[in-house]
C-alpha positions in Angstrom: -8.3 52.3 -58.1 -8.3 54.9 -55.4 -7.4 58.5 -56.2 -4.9 60.5 -54.2 -6.3 64.0 -53.8 -4.4 67.2 -54.3 -5.4 70.9 -54.0 -5.1 73.2 -57.0 -3.7 76.6 -56.0 -5.0 80.0 -57.0 -5.1 80.8 -60.7 -5.7 83.9 -62.7 -8.9 83.0 -64.7 -8.8 86.4 -66.5 -5.9 85.0 -68.6 -8.1 82.1 -69.7 -10.3 84.2 -71.9 -9.6 83.6 -75.6 -11.6 84.5 -78.7 -12.3 80.9 -79.6 -12.2 79.4 -76.1 -15.4 77.7 -74.9 -16.0 76.9 -71.2 -12.4 77.2 -70.4 -12.4 78.8 -67.0 -12.4 76.6 -63.9 -15.5 76.5 -61.7 -13.4 75.9 -58.7 -9.8 76.6 -58.0 -9.7 74.3 -55.0 -11.2 71.1 -56.5 -10.2 67.9 -55.0 -10.6 64.2 -55.9 -11.2 61.1 -53.9 -12.2 57.6 -54.9 -15.9 58.5 -55.0 -16.0 62.0 -56.5 -16.2 62.7 -60.2 -13.2 64.1 -62.1 -14.4 67.5 -63.1 -12.5 70.3 -64.7 -9.9 71.8 -62.5 -9.6 68.7 -60.3 -6.0 67.8 -59.4 -5.4 64.1 -58.7 -3.0 61.2 -59.1 -3.7 57.5 -59.5 -1.0 56.1 -57.2 1.7 57.5 -54.8 4.4 57.2 -57.5 2.2 58.5 -60.3 2.4 62.0 -61.7 -0.1 64.6 -60.5 -2.7 65.4 -63.1 -5.1 68.2 -63.8 -8.5 67.8 -65.5 -8.9 70.2 -68.4 -12.2 70.9 -70.1 -13.5 70.4 -73.6 -13.6 73.5 -75.8 -12.3 75.2 -79.0 -9.0 77.0 -79.6 -7.0 78.4 -82.5 -3.9 76.4 -83.1 -0.9 77.8 -84.9 -0.2 81.4 -86.1 -0.4 83.1 -89.4 3.0 84.7 -89.0 6.4 84.6 -90.6 7.2 81.0 -89.7 5.8 78.5 -92.2 5.9 75.7 -89.6 3.2 77.5 -87.6 0.8 78.1 -90.5 -2.1 78.1 -91.1 -3.8 79.0 -87.9 -6.9 76.8 -87.6 -9.6 76.1 -85.1 -9.4 72.8 -83.2 -12.2 71.2 -81.3 -11.5 69.3 -78.0 -14.6 67.1 -77.8 -14.1 65.7 -74.3 -12.2 66.6 -71.1 -9.0 64.8 -70.4 -6.3 64.9 -67.7 -2.7 66.1 -68.3 0.4 66.2 -66.2 0.5 69.1 -63.8 4.3 69.0 -64.1 6.9 67.5 -66.5 7.7 64.0 -65.5 10.4 64.0 -62.9 13.4 61.8 -62.2 11.7 60.4 -59.1 8.7 59.3 -61.1 10.9 57.8 -63.8 12.8 55.9 -61.1 9.6 54.2 -60.0 9.3 52.7 -63.5 12.9 51.8 -63.4 12.4 50.0 -60.1 9.5 48.0 -61.6 12.0 46.9 -64.3 9.7 48.2 -67.1 11.9 51.2 -67.9 15.5 50.0 -68.3 17.2 53.3 -69.2 18.8 55.2 -66.3 19.1 58.8 -67.7 22.0 61.1 -67.0 21.1 64.1 -64.9 23.9 66.2 -66.5 25.3 66.8 -62.9 22.3 69.0 -62.0 20.8 66.6 -59.5 17.6 64.8 -59.7 15.5 66.1 -56.7 12.4 67.7 -58.2 14.0 68.0 -61.6 12.3 67.0 -64.9 13.7 63.8 -66.3 15.9 64.5 -69.3 18.0 62.4 -71.7 15.1 60.1 -72.6 14.1 59.2 -76.1 10.6 59.3 -77.5 10.5 55.5 -77.4 11.6 55.5 -73.8 8.9 58.1 -72.9 6.3 55.8 -74.6 7.5 52.9 -72.5 6.9 55.0 -69.3 3.3 55.7 -70.4 2.7 52.0 -71.0 4.0 51.2 -67.5 1.6 53.8 -66.0 -1.3 52.3 -68.0 -0.5 48.8 -66.8 0.1 49.9 -63.2 -3.1 52.0 -62.9 -5.5 50.3 -65.3 -6.1 53.7 -67.0 -4.9 54.9 -70.4 -1.8 57.0 -70.2 0.0 58.3 -73.3 2.0 61.2 -74.7 -0.2 64.2 -75.7 -0.9 64.9 -79.3 0.5 68.1 -80.6 -2.9 69.7 -80.7 -3.6 68.7 -77.1 -0.3 70.0 -76.0 -0.9 73.5 -77.6 -4.4 73.5 -76.1 -3.2 73.0 -72.5 -0.2 75.2 -73.0 -2.4 78.1 -74.2 -5.0 77.4 -71.5 -7.5 79.7 -73.2 -5.1 82.5 -74.0 -4.2 83.8 -77.5 -1.0 85.7 -76.9 2.6 84.5 -77.6 3.0 83.5 -74.0 0.2 82.6 -71.7 0.9 85.6 -69.5 1.0 88.1 -72.4 2.7 89.3 -75.6 6.1 89.8 -74.1 8.4 87.2 -72.3 9.1 89.6 -69.4 11.5 88.6 -66.7 11.6 85.5 -64.6 8.3 84.1 -65.9 9.9 80.9 -67.2 13.2 79.2 -67.7 14.5 80.0 -71.2 17.9 81.3 -72.3 17.0 85.0 -72.1 14.1 84.8 -69.6 16.4 86.1 -66.8 15.7 83.4 -64.3 18.4 81.9 -62.0 18.5 78.8 -64.3 18.4 80.5 -67.7 21.0 79.2 -70.1 22.5 77.1 -67.3 20.2 74.1 -66.5 16.7 72.8 -66.0 14.8 74.2 -63.0 13.0 72.1 -60.4 9.4 71.6 -61.6 6.9 74.2 -60.4 9.5 76.9 -59.9 7.3 79.4 -61.8 3.6 80.4 -61.7 1.1 77.9 -63.3 -0.8 78.8 -66.4 -4.7 79.3 -66.2 -5.2 75.5 -66.4 -3.0 75.0 -63.4 -0.1 73.5 -65.4 3.6 74.3 -64.7 6.5 74.8 -67.0 4.8 74.4 -70.4 6.9 77.5 -71.3 10.6 76.7 -71.3 12.5 74.5 -68.8 12.7 71.5 -71.1 11.3 70.7 -74.5 8.5 68.0 -74.3 7.9 65.1 -76.6 4.5 64.7 -78.2 3.0 61.9 -80.2 2.9 63.3 -83.7 5.1 62.6 -86.7 6.7 65.8 -88.0 4.9 67.8 -90.7 6.5 71.0 -92.0 3.3 73.0 -91.3 -0.4 72.6 -90.3 -1.7 72.2 -93.9 -4.0 69.2 -94.0 -4.3 69.0 -90.2 -7.7 67.9 -89.0 -9.7 70.1 -86.6 -9.4 67.5 -83.8 -6.8 66.5 -81.3 -6.0 63.2 -83.0 -2.2 63.0 -83.5 -0.8 63.3 -87.0 0.7 59.9 -87.8 1.5 60.7 -91.4 4.4 62.8 -92.5 8.0 62.3 -91.7 8.0 59.9 -88.8 11.8 59.8 -88.7 11.2 62.9 -86.6 8.7 63.6 -83.8 7.3 66.9 -82.7 8.7 68.6 -79.6 7.1 71.6 -77.9 7.6 74.3 -75.3 11.2 75.5 -75.6 13.8 75.1 -72.9 16.4 76.8 -70.7 18.9 76.3 -73.6 16.9 78.3 -76.2 15.8 81.9 -76.6 12.2 82.9 -75.7 11.0 82.9 -79.3 11.3 79.1 -79.2 9.0 79.0 -76.1 6.1 80.8 -77.8 2.7 79.0 -77.7 2.7 78.3 -81.5 6.4 77.4 -82.0 7.0 73.9 -83.3 10.2 71.9 -83.5 11.3 68.3 -84.4 13.7 65.7 -83.0 14.6 62.2 -84.1 12.7 59.8 -81.8 15.8 57.8 -80.9 17.9 60.9 -79.9 17.9 62.2 -76.4 19.1 65.5 -74.9 19.7 67.3 -71.7 17.1 69.9 -72.8 14.3 67.4 -73.6 11.7 65.7 -71.4 8.0 65.0 -71.5 4.6 65.1 -69.7 1.7 62.7 -69.9 -2.0 62.7 -70.8 -4.4 60.4 -69.0 -7.7 59.7 -70.7 -10.9 60.0 -68.7 -13.7 57.4 -68.8 
């Protein structure tokens, strides 16, 4: 399968320095992929014209969770990422969803809440429908696509940082799309993907915009979690973990360690997803 090359824009590698981060800074901020070049960390690529753009993230260590007041975020624990993988540069968009709909694998035509679909993250899709989309991508490309595990999601969201937000301790203004983030979309609607600066891994909108489905069943805290990125498939599977906050919720919900849950069959206008693509 040929790769369709992209260029990764400038990133602030100083933000990628964390106490438990190992080899997290990109070697090149302008890495490109073609059908013959290896997929190294920082490379931006896609597997087909209708496929989502992906960023290769490195292996390493990070501290997941927070020993703070919220029980759901405790205990903080070190997680090992044993191998690089690729993750969606953006949240999946309506246009990308429509490609699956056109192939008659996805059958649900989601409501855009009258915000328009051009460049917007797809919303109003259930966890099961998001899984159908990843299965379509896998079949279409011959590569393994899936939803991220909760540990993978927090790893790429933090991108080597250890603060509440990847850019620092405070939410600031117009750094993301959350209810009190003071962007033009705050408390009103989703924003077109890529409307804010990328994090140090080159990912957009992991903070705010729309919540994102991940693979894991809901557990009330991190007790018993393994130090790996394998999704937790025990616990209360009547709920699935969602991450990242949204335009509809205050900034505290968009913090790196914040966890929430949603029934897998329930969709919302503040909920979407991004994908992981495994590397050979």
